N, C-alpha and C positions, 0 to 999 in steps of 0.2 A: 784326469788331474795329474799335473806334472809332479815329478819325483820330489822336488824340493818343497812343494806345498804339502805333499803327503807327510814328509818328514816334520815340517812345522806343526801340522795338526797332531801328529803322534807325540811330539814333545809337549804340546799343550795338554793332551789327554793324560800324559804321565805325571804332570805336576798336580799334586793334590789341592793346591791353592788356586788353580786356574779358574774353576767354576765354569768350565766350558759347557755351553748350553745350546741345544738346537732350537731354532726359531723358524716358524713357517709363516709365509705370507701368500695371499691369494692375488689373482690378476687385478691390476689397476689399483692395488694398495701400495702405500709408500712404506719403505723400510725406514727411511729418515727423510726429513724435509729441510730445506734451507732455513737456517737460524734455529733449528732444534738444538738443544743442549744435550750432548750425548756423552755418556761415561764409558761406552763400550766400543770395541772394534768388531766389525762383522766380516765374515768370510763366506762368500757365495759357494754353496756346495752343489746345488742343482737348480736349473731354471734360467730365465732370461730377465735381465734388468736393463733399464735405461737410466743413464746418469745425465742430469740436466743442470744447466745454469739458469737462474731465474733473475730477470731484470725487472724494471719498474712496470713494464707492460707485457713483455713476452717471456716465454720459456724457450730456451735453446737446448735441444738435445745435442750432446757431443760424444756420447759413447754408448754402444751396446756391450753388454757382457753376457756371454752365453756359455762360459766355461768357469770352472772353479777358480776363484781369485779373491784376494782381499778387496773389499769395496769401500771401507771407511778406515783410513789410516792417517789422514792429514792432521796436522796439529803438533805442537811441541811434545817431546817424549815425556816431559815431567808434568804435563797437564792432565789432571784427572777428569776434567770436563772440557769438552771442545764444542764450540759453536759450528754446526755443520754448514759447509759452503755450498752444498749441492742438494738437489732432490734426487732420490733413488727410488724409481718406480718399477714395480714388478710388471713385466710384459708377457709372461707365460702364464698358463693356468695356475700354476703354483711355483713357488721358489722356496728353497730351504737354505738356511744360513747357520753358521756357528757364531755364537756371541761370546765375547770374553772381555773382562774388565781391562781398560786401557793400560793402567799402571802395571798390572800383572803381565799383560802382553809384552810391554816394553822391557820389563825386568827379565823375562825369558829370552827375548831377542838379544838384549845386551849381554846376557850370560852365555850365549852360544854363538861362536864365530860363524858356524855354517848358516845359521838362521840370519845372522847379521848380514852376511854376504847376499843371501837371497833377498832381503828387504832392500838393500842398495840396488840390486839388479832390477827389482820391481819398480823402484822410482825411476831408474834410467829408462826402462822399457816404456813406462807410462808417458814419460817426457817425449820419447821418440814417436809414439803413436799420436799424441796430441799435436806434435809438430807436423806430422804427415797430414793430418786432417786439416790443419790450418793452411798448409801449402795447397791442398786441393781446393779449399774454399777461395783462396786468393788468386789461384792460377786459372780458374774457370769462370765462365758466365753461368747463368742460372741452369741452362740445359746441361752444361758440363758438370755442374755440382750434382745434379740429379743422376747423371750417368755414373759419376764417381761413387755416389752413395750406393747405387744398385750393384756396382762392381764389388764394393766392400761387403755388401750384404751377401753376395755369392760366397765370399771367403768365409763368412760366419755361418751361414745357414744353407749353403748350396748342396743339393743332392741330385743324382741323375733323374731326369724327368721320366715318369712312367709312360709318357706318351711318345717320347722320342729320345733315344740314348744320346743324340747329339746336342740336346738341350739341357739346361740346368734349372731345376726348380728351386726357388728360394723357399725353403720349408718353414716359413714363419710368416704369419699374417702381418702385413705392413700397410697401413692406411696412407692415403695421400696427405692427410693432416700430420701424421708422424714424419713422413719425408720432409714436409715443409718445416717442421721444427728442427730437423737435423741440418737443413741448409739455410735456415734463417729467413724463409719465405713467409711473410705474414698472410698472404692470400693463398688459400688452398686451391683456388681456381687456376693459378699460374702453374702449380704442380700438375694438376689434372690435364691441362693443355699440353704440357711437354710429354707427359706419360702417353697421351693419346697419339702424339706425333711419333713417339718411339714405337708404339704398336703398329701404326700405319706404315712405318719404315721397316717393319719386320725385324726390329732389334729385340723386342720383348713381346710377351703375351701377359695379360693380367686378368685374373678371374677371382672374384670374392676376396680381394686383398692379398692374393698369392701371385707373385710374379714369376714367370718362366723366362729365362734368358735364352734367346736364340742366336745371338751374335756377341759373344763375350769379348772378342777382339775389339769390337767397336767401342765398348765401354772402357776397355783397358787404356785406350789412348787418353781418356780424360782422367782416369784414376792415377795415372803415372805422369801426368803433365807437369812440367816445371816451367814457371815464368810465363 
């Protein structure tokens, strides 16, 4: 957990009116869903969540969170109830969050310049991350999108492979269906075909939903492709 988020939580704990509460969710449960009316802001403390946009027919995953972070903050500061724009799905065995009333949260933020700066930086960083993902999607064909996704998964979940120190294990189970929702592929079979090709080309290995990367440099060319 970064220093500024620790400071924010400490200030919330010190305020006797904050009503800061711990909330636990299990795998495949939703913290919030699109169009839910929510009076609270949630901060991820531990676990993995997927944030998704929901259309008329499809769900599009656009972000993994696997570190402590604010996960629901959108909406005007003076609104006590906000209609949620996203689905937030727990993708680890368990996830733990802090919950705090929106109006109290913003009162504390606006009364503390250090926290206010942190929130501004949070918005700026989220915008940069979302822009980077959009650039990857627009700059790549379907194969490139999958390669870029796997590269980003390495940054989030990568550990040294116990089988070979030159390989990187993505230490989080990711199904082909999940990958499809991250890249906007409606057909799971198209993801499976490309994954099989990457395995045959010795770029990755895959077993029981766990991907091991054998050639990170190959994936990097797609993750950092521009135009």
